[in-house]
C-alpha positions in Angstrom: -38.5 20.9 -10.8 -39.4 21.9 -7.2 -37.0 23.2 -4.5 -35.9 21.0 -1.7 -34.3 22.1 1.6 -31.3 20.1 2.9 -29.6 20.4 6.2 -25.8 20.3 6.4 -23.3 20.7 9.2 -22.0 24.1 10.0 -18.6 22.9 8.8 -19.9 21.9 5.4 -21.9 25.1 5.1 -18.6 27.0 5.8 -16.8 24.9 3.1 -19.5 25.7 0.6 -19.3 29.4 1.5 -15.6 29.4 1.0 -15.9 27.8 -2.5 -18.7 30.1 -3.5 -17.6 32.7 -6.1 -19.1 36.2 -6.3 -22.6 36.1 -7.8 -22.8 32.3 -7.7 -25.6 30.5 -5.9 -25.0 27.6 -3.5 -26.8 25.4 -6.1 -24.3 26.4 -8.7 -21.4 25.7 -6.3 -22.7 22.2 -5.6 -23.3 21.5 -9.4 -19.8 22.8 -10.1 -18.3 20.5 -7.5 -20.2 17.5 -8.9 -19.2 18.3 -12.5 -15.5 18.8 -11.4 -15.6 15.4 -9.7 -17.2 13.8 -12.8 -14.5 15.3 -15.0 -11.8 14.0 -12.7 -13.3 10.5 -13.0 -15.4 8.7 -10.4 -13.5 7.5 -7.4 -16.3 5.4 -6.1 -15.4 2.0 -4.9 -17.3 -1.1 -5.8 -19.1 -0.8 -2.5 -20.7 2.5 -3.5 -20.4 6.0 -2.3 -20.9 5.2 1.4 -17.4 3.6 1.5 -15.8 6.9 0.5 -14.2 8.9 3.3 -16.3 11.5 5.0 -14.2 14.4 3.6 -12.6 14.0 0.3 -10.2 16.9 1.1 -9.2 15.6 4.6 -5.4 15.0 4.7 -4.2 11.7 5.7 -1.2 11.4 7.9 2.0 11.6 5.8 4.1 8.5 5.2 7.0 8.1 7.6 9.6 8.9 4.9 7.7 12.1 4.1 7.8 13.2 7.7 11.5 12.5 8.0 12.2 14.5 4.8 10.0 17.4 6.1 11.8 17.5 9.4 15.1 17.8 7.6 13.9 20.7 5.6 12.0 22.6 8.2 13.4 25.7 10.0 14.3 25.2 13.6 11.3 26.7 15.4 7.6 26.7 14.8 7.6 30.5 14.4 10.3 30.4 11.7 8.4 27.6 9.9 5.1 29.6 10.0 6.9 32.7 8.7 8.4 30.6 5.9 5.0 29.5 4.6 4.2 32.7 2.7 0.8 33.3 4.4 -1.1 36.4 3.7 -0.7 39.6 5.7 1.9 42.1 6.9 2.8 44.1 9.9 0.9 43.8 13.2 -2.0 41.8 11.7 0.4 39.3 10.4 2.2 39.0 13.7 -1.1 38.5 15.5 -1.9 35.7 13.1 1.4 34.0 13.7 1.0 34.3 17.4 -2.5 32.9 17.3 -1.2 29.8 15.4 1.6 29.5 17.9 -1.0 29.5 20.7 -2.9 26.8 18.9 0.4 24.8 18.6 1.2 25.3 22.3 -2.3 24.1 23.2 -1.8 20.9 21.0 1.5 20.3 22.7 -0.1 20.6 26.1 -2.6 17.9 25.1 -0.5 15.3 23.4 -2.4 12.4 21.9 -5.7 14.2 22.3 -8.1 15.1 19.5 -8.4 18.8 19.2 -11.1 20.2 16.9 -11.6 23.5 15.2 -14.3 24.2 17.8 -11.8 23.6 20.7 -9.4 26.2 19.1 -12.2 28.7 18.6 -13.1 28.4 22.3 -9.4 28.9 23.1 -9.5 32.2 21.3 -12.5 33.3 23.2 -11.2 32.1 26.6 -7.8 33.7 26.3 -9.0 36.7 24.2 -6.3 35.9 21.5 -5.8 38.5 18.9 -6.2 36.6 15.7 -5.4 39.4 13.2 -8.9 39.0 11.5 -12.4 40.2 12.2 -13.6 36.6 12.8 -12.3 33.2 13.7 -13.9 31.9 10.5 -11.7 34.3 8.4 -8.6 33.1 10.2 -9.5 29.5 9.7 -10.3 29.9 5.9 -7.4 32.2 5.1 -4.6 30.9 7.3 -5.3 27.5 8.8 -7.2 25.1 6.5 -6.1 24.0 3.1 -7.3 26.5 0.6 -6.3 25.7 -3.0 -8.1 28.8 -4.3 -5.5 30.8 -2.5 -2.6 28.6 -3.7 -2.3 27.0 -0.3 -2.4 23.2 -0.8 -1.7 22.5 2.9 -3.2 22.8 6.3 -1.0 25.2 8.3 -1.3 23.5 11.6 -0.5 20.1 10.1 2.8 21.6 8.8 4.0 22.2 12.3 6.3 19.4 13.8 4.3 16.6 15.5 0.9 17.7 14.4 -1.2 15.3 12.4 -4.7 15.5 11.0 -7.2 12.7 11.9 -10.4 13.4 10.1 -11.3 16.9 11.1 -9.2 16.9 14.3 -5.6 17.7 15.1 -3.4 15.5 17.3 0.0 16.3 18.6 2.1 13.1 18.4 5.7 14.2 18.4 7.6 12.6 21.2 10.0 14.9 23.0 13.6 13.6 22.9 
């Protein structure tokens, strides 16, 4: 069997890297993911794999009744909500991470209805020289923002904030001010 080179997006490469375990090759990661999917049962539609969503792990917007329940249970402010999520860190690094996410939230609120990507938020960090509490934006993203079930976080942190929804890979602030 020969080797073949494939090209993937940077985001998919990051996702594979995040799922890669110590000593595991990328080929082994891909095979593991395929085997796990096969064990879970195929979810292909009769139309074939092209009809599946682009990202199997992308969150769809919650149902209206779920949003209403979540709003009733959430602490009053975004900062309190973030601190209640049991995210990793302590001390000044933890505070920097909370503040970085609050900056992202403020940016989303300043751009209601607009699609905001991971890249937009990374540019924001660079433009405003935001202390993110990690050595790289990628580390903040993988350890604090995006859903990471290997760390026991089955949610996307930004999507937990009031009025923020995920649309594909982008975030949209939709909450109307009363």
